[in-house]
C-alpha positions, 0 to 999 in steps of 0.5 A, spaced: 501 532 477 499 533 485 503 530 490 499 527 495 504 528 502 500 525 507 503 518 503 510 519 505 510 516 512 505 509 510 510 508 505 516 509 507 513 504 514 511 499 509 517 499 505 522 498 511 517 493 514 519 489 507 526 491 508 525 488 514 523 481 513 527 480 507 522 482 502 525 489 499 525 488 491 517 485 492 515 491 495 519 495 489 516 492 484 508 492 487 510 500 489 506 503 483 499 498 485 501 501 493 501 508 491 494 507 488 490 503 493 493 508 497 491 514 494 483 511 493 483 511 501 486 518 502 480 520 496 475 516 500 477 521 507 483 516 510 489 520 512 491 516 519 497 514 518 497 509 522 491 507 518 494 508 511 500 504 514 496 498 516 491 498 510 498 499 505 500 493 509 494 488 509 494 489 500 500 489 499 501 482 503 494 480 499 497 483 492 503 479 493 500 472 494 495 474 489 489 475 493 487 481 490 486 478 484 480 473 487 478 478 492 470 480 491 472 488 491 476 487 485 471 483 480 468 490 478 
């Protein structure tokens, strides 16, 4: 399996943000889905760490609030 190292910094930043806000346990449960989301972003050509961090935080927020299930992008 190929490891995508460009994700290490964004995931670490997202994890740190979750720890600071007191939701580290939720981060751990959501990590597999978050990684998949970020891998898709990289596959689409995004490699900027700041953008991946921001998009990852937004995705995590939607995931934790249940909004991902209702998103039109996921209605495929």
